[in-house]
C-alpha positions in Angstrom: 14.2 -42.0 -32.1 10.8 -42.9 -30.7 7.8 -40.6 -30.1 8.3 -40.4 -26.3 12.1 -39.7 -26.6 11.4 -37.0 -29.2 8.7 -35.4 -27.1 11.0 -35.6 -23.9 13.8 -33.8 -25.7 11.5 -31.1 -26.9 9.9 -30.7 -23.6 13.2 -30.4 -21.8 14.6 -27.7 -24.4 11.6 -25.4 -24.5 11.8 -23.9 -20.8 15.4 -23.4 -21.5 14.7 -21.4 -24.8 11.9 -19.5 -23.1 14.1 -18.7 -20.0 16.8 -17.3 -22.2 14.4 -15.4 -24.3 12.9 -13.7 -21.2 15.7 -13.2 -19.0 16.6 -9.7 -20.6 14.1 -7.0 -20.0 11.4 -9.1 -18.3 8.7 -7.4 -16.3 7.2 -8.8 -13.1 3.6 -10.1 -13.6 2.7 -8.5 -10.2 4.9 -5.4 -9.7 2.7 -4.3 -6.8 0.5 -6.4 -4.5 -2.5 -7.7 -6.5 -5.9 -6.2 -5.5 -9.3 -7.6 -6.4 -12.2 -9.7 -5.5 -12.7 -13.5 -4.9 -16.1 -15.4 -4.7 -15.3 -17.7 -1.8 -16.3 -15.6 1.2 -19.8 -14.9 -0.2 -20.5 -17.9 -2.6 -18.4 -20.9 -1.5 -18.5 -23.4 -4.2 -21.7 -22.1 -5.7 -21.0 -19.0 -7.8 -22.6 -19.1 -11.2 -22.2 -16.9 -14.4 -24.9 -14.3 -13.6 -23.7 -13.7 -10.0 -20.0 -13.5 -11.1 -21.0 -10.9 -13.8 -23.0 -8.9 -11.3 -20.3 -8.8 -8.7 -17.6 -8.0 -11.5 -19.9 -5.2 -12.7 -19.6 -3.8 -9.2 -15.8 -4.3 -9.1 -15.4 -2.3 -12.3 -16.7 0.6 -10.5 -13.8 0.3 -7.9 -11.2 -0.2 -10.5 -10.1 3.4 -10.4 -9.0 2.8 -6.8 -6.8 -0.2 -7.8 -9.2 -3.2 -7.5 -8.4 -5.2 -10.6 -8.8 -9.1 -10.3 -12.2 -10.9 -10.6 -11.6 -14.5 -9.3 -14.0 -17.4 -9.4 -12.9 -19.6 -6.5 -13.2 -23.3 -6.1 -16.1 -25.4 -7.5 -16.7 -23.8 -11.0 -16.5 -27.3 -12.6 -19.2 -28.8 -10.4 -22.5 -29.3 -12.0 -24.0 -29.8 -8.3 -21.9 -27.8 -5.8 -24.3 -28.8 -3.1 -23.3 -32.6 -3.4 -22.1 -33.9 -0.1 -19.8 -36.5 -1.7 -17.5 -36.5 -4.7 -19.7 -38.7 -7.0 -22.7 -36.4 -6.4 -20.9 -33.1 -7.5 -20.9 -33.8 -11.3 -17.3 -32.7 -12.3 -17.0 -31.4 -15.8 -13.8 -32.8 -17.6 -12.8 -32.7 -21.0 -11.5 -35.5 -23.3 -7.9 -34.8 -21.8 -8.8 -34.9 -18.2 -8.8 -31.2 -17.6 -11.5 -29.5 -15.6 -13.9 -27.2 -17.6 -16.6 -24.9 -16.4 -20.0 -26.6 -15.8 -22.2 -25.5 -18.5 -25.2 -25.8 -16.0 -23.7 -22.8 -14.2 -21.8 -21.1 -16.9 -23.8 -21.2 -19.9 -21.5 -19.3 -22.1 -18.9 -22.1 -21.8 -20.7 -24.6 -24.3 -19.2 -25.6 -27.6 -15.7 -25.9 -26.1 -15.4 -22.2 -25.2 -14.5 -22.8 -21.6 -14.0 -19.4 -19.7 -13.0 -17.5 -22.8 -16.3 -15.7 -23.3 -16.4 -14.8 -19.6 -12.7 -13.7 -19.6 -13.3 -11.6 -22.8 -16.2 -9.9 -21.0 -14.1 -9.2 -17.9 -11.3 -7.8 -20.0 -13.8 -5.3 -21.6 -14.7 -4.0 -18.2 -11.1 -3.1 -17.8 -10.4 -5.8 -15.3 -8.4 -9.1 -15.1 -9.8 -12.6 -14.8 -8.9 -15.3 -12.4 -9.8 -18.8 -11.3 -9.1 -21.2 -8.4 -7.9 -24.8 -8.7 -7.1 -27.5 -6.3 -3.6 -29.1 -7.5 -3.6 -32.3 -9.1 -5.6 -34.3 -11.6 -9.2 -35.3 -11.4 -9.9 -38.8 -10.1 -12.2 -39.6 -13.0 -9.6 -38.7 -15.5 -7.2 -41.2 -14.0 -9.9 -43.9 -13.7 -10.7 -43.4 -17.5 -6.9 -43.0 -18.1 -7.5 -40.1 -20.4 -4.7 -38.9 -22.7 -2.8 -35.9 -21.8 -3.1 -33.2 -24.6 0.1 -32.4 -26.6 2.0 -35.5 -25.3 2.3 -39.3 -25.6 1.1 -39.7 -21.9 -1.9 -40.5 -20.1 -3.5 -39.7 -16.8 -2.3 -42.8 -15.0 1.4 -41.9 -16.0 1.0 -38.5 -14.2 -1.1 -39.3 -11.2 0.4 -39.9 -7.9 -2.6 -42.0 -6.5 -0.9 -42.3 -3.0 -1.4 -38.4 -2.6 -4.7 -36.6 -2.2 -5.5 -33.3 -0.7 -6.5 -33.8 3.1 -9.8 -31.8 2.8 -10.7 -32.2 -1.0 -11.3 -35.7 -2.3 -11.6 -34.8 -6.0 -8.0 -35.0 -7.3 -4.9 -37.1 -7.1 -1.7 -35.4 -6.8 0.7 -35.0 -9.8 4.1 -37.1 -10.0 7.3 -35.2 -10.4 8.1 -36.7 -13.8 7.7 -35.8 -17.5 4.1 -37.0 -17.5 3.2 -34.9 -14.6 4.8 -31.8 -16.3 2.9 -32.6 -19.6 -0.4 -32.5 -17.7 0.3 -29.1 -16.1 1.5 -27.8 -19.4 -1.7 -28.8 -21.0 -3.7 -27.2 -18.2 -1.9 -23.9 -18.3 -2.0 -23.8 -22.1 -5.8 -24.1 -21.9 -6.0 -21.3 -19.3 -4.0 -19.1 -21.5 -6.2 -19.7 -24.4 -9.2 -18.9 -22.1 -7.6 -15.5 -21.1 -6.8 -16.4 -17.5 -4.7 -13.6 -15.7 -4.7 -14.9 -12.1 -4.5 -18.5 -10.8 -5.1 -19.5 -7.2 -3.8 -23.0 -6.6 -5.0 -24.7 -3.4 -3.7 -27.4 -1.2 -0.2 -26.7 -2.2 1.6 -24.1 0.1 1.2 -25.9 3.4 0.0 -29.3 4.7 1.3 -30.4 2.3 3.9 -28.2 0.9 4.2 -29.5 -2.7 7.3 -27.8 -4.1 7.5 -30.2 -6.9 3.9 -29.2 -8.1 4.6 -25.6 -7.5 7.7 -25.8 -9.9 5.7 -27.7 -12.5 2.9 -25.2 -12.5 5.2 -22.1 -12.6 7.2 -23.8 -15.6 3.9 -24.4 -17.3 2.8 -20.9 -16.9 6.1 -19.6 -18.4 5.7 -21.8 -21.5 2.4 -20.1 -22.2 4.0 -16.8 -22.7 1.0 -15.2 -20.9 1.4 -13.2 -17.8 -0.4 -15.1 -15.1 -0.3 -14.3 -11.3 0.4 -17.5 -9.4 -1.3 -17.4 -5.9 -0.3 -20.4 -3.6 -2.6 -21.5 -0.8 -3.4 -22.2 1.9 -1.0 -21.2 4.7 0.7 -20.8 6.8 3.6 -21.2 4.5 6.6 -22.0 6.5 9.3 -19.1 6.6 12.0 -21.7 5.9 10.5 -22.0 2.4 10.8 -18.3 1.7 13.7 -18.2 -0.7 12.4 -21.2 -2.6 8.7 -20.1 -3.0 9.6 -16.7 -4.1 11.2 -18.2 -7.2 7.8 -19.6 -8.4 4.8 -17.8 -7.0 3.8 -14.1 -7.0 1.7 -14.6 -3.8 1.8 -17.3 -1.1 -0.5 -17.5 1.9 1.2 -16.9 5.3 -1.9 -17.9 7.3 -4.7 -20.5 7.2 -8.2 -19.0 6.1 -9.1 -15.7 7.8 -12.7 -15.3 8.5 -14.9 -12.7 10.3 -13.8 -12.9 13.9 -11.0 -11.4 16.0 -10.0 -14.8 17.2 -11.7 -18.3 17.1 -11.7 -20.9 19.8 -10.2 -24.3 18.9 -10.1 -27.6 20.6 -6.5 -28.1 19.9 -3.6 -25.6 20.2 -2.1 -26.5 16.8 -5.5 -26.0 15.0 -5.6 -22.7 13.2 -8.7 -23.1 11.0 -10.3 -20.7 11.0 -8.1 -17.8 11.8 -9.1 -14.4 12.8 -7.9 -10.9 12.3 -6.0 -10.9 15.6 -4.0 -13.8 14.4 -2.5 -12.1 11.4 -0.1 -10.0 13.5 2.0 -12.9 14.6 1.8 -14.6 11.2 3.2 -11.6 9.4 6.3 -11.3 11.7 8.5 -13.9 10.2 7.8 -12.4 6.7 9.1 -9.1 7.4 11.2 -7.7 4.5 9.8 -10.2 1.9 7.2 -8.1 0.4 9.0 -6.5 -2.6 10.2 -7.3 -6.2 6.9 -8.6 -7.4 6.7 -11.3 -4.6 4.0 -10.9 -2.0 3.4 -12.8 1.3 -0.4 -13.1 1.4 -2.3 -12.5 4.6 -5.6 -13.8 3.0 -8.8 -12.2 2.1 -10.9 -9.4 3.5 -14.1 -11.0 4.9 -16.0 -7.6 4.9 -19.7 -6.5 4.2 -22.4 -9.0 3.3 -21.1 -12.7 3.2 -24.1 -14.4 1.4 -25.9 -16.2 -0.1 -23.5 -19.3 0.5 -20.3 -18.3 2.3 -17.6 -20.7 2.3 -17.9 -21.1 6.1 -21.0 -20.8 8.2 -24.4 -19.4 7.5 -25.3 -16.3 5.3 -24.5 -13.1 7.4 -23.1 -9.7 7.4 -19.5 -9.9 8.5 -19.2 -10.3 12.2 -16.1 -7.9 12.3 -16.8 -4.5 13.9 -16.0 -1.5 11.6 -13.0 -0.9 13.9 -11.8 -4.5 13.3 -12.2 -4.3 9.5 -10.3 -1.0 9.5 -7.5 -2.8 11.5 -7.4 -5.6 9.0 -7.2 -3.4 6.1 -4.5 -1.2 7.7 -2.4 -4.1 8.7 -2.4 -5.7 5.4 -1.7 -2.3 3.8 1.4 -1.5 6.0 2.7 -5.1 5.4 2.1 -4.8 1.6 -0.2 -7.8 1.4 -2.3 -8.5 -1.5 -5.8 -7.0 -1.0 -8.6 -9.5 -2.1 -12.1 -8.6 -1.2 -14.6 -11.3 0.0 -17.9 -9.3 0.2 -20.8 -9.7 -2.1 -20.2 -6.6 -4.0 -23.8 -6.3 -5.1 -24.8 -5.7 -1.5 -22.0 -3.4 -0.6 -22.8 -1.1 2.3 -21.8 2.5 2.7 -19.1 2.0 5.6 -17.4 -1.0 3.8 -17.3 1.1 0.5 -15.7 4.0 2.3 -12.9 1.7 3.8 -11.9 0.2 0.4 -11.8 3.5 -1.6 -9.5 5.4 0.6 -6.8 6.1 -2.0 -4.2 7.4 0.6 -4.4 4.0 2.5 -4.4 2.0 -0.8 -1.3 4.0 -1.9 0.7 2.6 1.1 0.0 -0.9 0.1 0.9 -0.3 -3.6 3.9 2.1 -3.4 5.7 2.2 0.0 8.9 0.4 1.1 10.9 -0.6 4.2 7.6 -1.9 5.8 8.4 -3.3 9.2 7.0 -3.7 12.8 8.7 -1.9 15.7 10.1 -4.6 18.0 10.9 -2.8 21.2 8.1 -0.4 22.4 8.0 1.5 25.7 6.3 0.2 28.8 2.5 0.5 28.7 2.4 -0.8 25.1 1.7 -4.5 26.0 -1.3 -4.7 23.8 -0.2 -2.2 21.2 1.5 -3.1 17.9 3.3 -0.5 15.8 4.4 -0.7 12.1 6.2 1.8 10.0 6.9 2.2 6.4 8.5 4.9 4.0 7.1 6.7 1.2 8.2 9.3 -1.4 10.0 12.4 -0.6 11.0 11.3 2.9 7.4 10.7 4.1 6.9 8.1 6.7 3.9 6.1 7.6 3.0 5.0 11.1 0.2 2.4 11.9 -0.7 1.9 15.6 -3.0 -1.0 16.7 -4.8 -1.8 19.7 -5.0 -5.5 20.2 -6.8 -5.4 23.5 -10.5 -6.1 24.1 -10.9 -2.7 25.7 -9.9 0.9 24.7 -6.3 1.8 25.1 -4.4 5.1 25.0 -0.8 5.7 24.4 1.7 8.4 24.6 5.2 8.2 23.2 7.8 10.1 21.4 8.3 9.6 17.6 11.6 8.0 18.2 10.0 5.5 20.6 7.7 4.6 17.7 10.4 3.9 15.3 10.8 7.3 13.6 13.4 10.1 13.8 13.5 12.2 16.9 12.2 15.8 16.9 8.9 17.5 15.9 6.7 16.0 13.3 3.4 16.9 11.7 0.9 14.1 10.9 -2.2 13.3 9.2 -4.5 10.4 10.2 -5.4 8.8 6.9 -8.8 7.2 7.8 -10.2 10.4 9.4 -8.1 13.0 7.6 -7.5 14.6 10.9 -4.3 16.7 11.0 -2.2 16.9 14.2 -0.1 19.9 15.0 3.6 19.6 15.0 4.9 17.9 18.2 7.7 15.8 19.4 5.3 13.2 20.7 2.1 11.4 19.8 -0.8 11.0 22.1 -3.6 8.7 20.8 -6.6 6.9 22.1 -7.8 3.7 20.4 -11.0 1.7 20.7 -10.9 -2.0 21.2 -9.3 -3.7 18.3 -8.9 -0.4 16.6 -6.0 1.3 14.9 -4.8 4.7 13.5 -2.8 5.3 10.4 -0.7 8.4 10.0 1.3 10.1 7.3 4.1 11.8 9.2 6.6 14.5 8.0 9.5 15.9 10.1 9.2 19.7 10.8 12.6 21.5 10.2 
């Protein structure tokens, strides 16, 4: 038996043994929608160790409210993230073609430490650590035909040189073969040694949809034995892939990148980058009923607060969303049970944004409600109004009412017309804390792009 044959037999047997060992009593990696912070909206490609630790220190102050994952987005391996071309960005790659943190920006990564010192530090804060990658293998690893760790293969055996990401020129795709699996196995083994808890993989969930690489990455994560959340991006993921993608990822994007606007003008109707808060409503509809059992359709990040010093899109700024629009986005993602990932520069968090993200009653709906769905048939006069409902413990119901119009709107309807049982109900608006007297109807006024969120209980 030659070396390659022996390796192939071992590689094929290992996932079978692991699956058999973990089928009984396995726990979901993300039993509730993940909550945390990601560097992209405020730092783009440019986050460094000092800024990451400063934001993570602030995130730790929010941990009591559920905010848990601190995620370094794209570019951590670039010595020069401001380079306009690939050859100017100075990728850091190890001897086996795996990306490693640039020691110019992450000084604790020297001497082969990678992200382990930072991950250890994050864990000491009581938080979990995540990183972003673009799927594939670095072009420079393929050009040098570097060996793949733990296997008889080399980079050129794994690389699909006919496949590159349409908007990132640093990598080739990975072939659906043993060498490709070996490369992802080596990558995930490295990340597990570092202590990674969350992996966002880009250019994989739509345009193109690379199910072979999704399967390879999920299998490689399982082999490590470490619980790592797999987040698949960008969207919109096609609903036709729902049953398939649920098998492999804990999160998958259901929209293109959401930025700080209600909507954005595009030259072509098919162009959805960037998308705004107002676009999320329709994107969520095909995914109704999919948010459960450790699998979470992901409506993208919350571009709140200060987006600076180097946001992933546009100039440094405070979010262009109004406070009403921020409240609407957070309410919609909550009632739909989407993951909640903050994009703000947490070192410059303003009081209004902080008040939004520490509302325990609202966060509890995202984390613990069920039977979440929009109401399809609303009464006349609700042309610009959207309604979602959900259920909580002990028969409590939740009702979210949204005004999508550019001007204020008022509505008056029975509880039954809004998707709840008929009869009298008492309600508490969870953003203001205002209590409504028991009534058989709800009368409400909403500002432009505003919302209200109620905990509703029937009165016997």
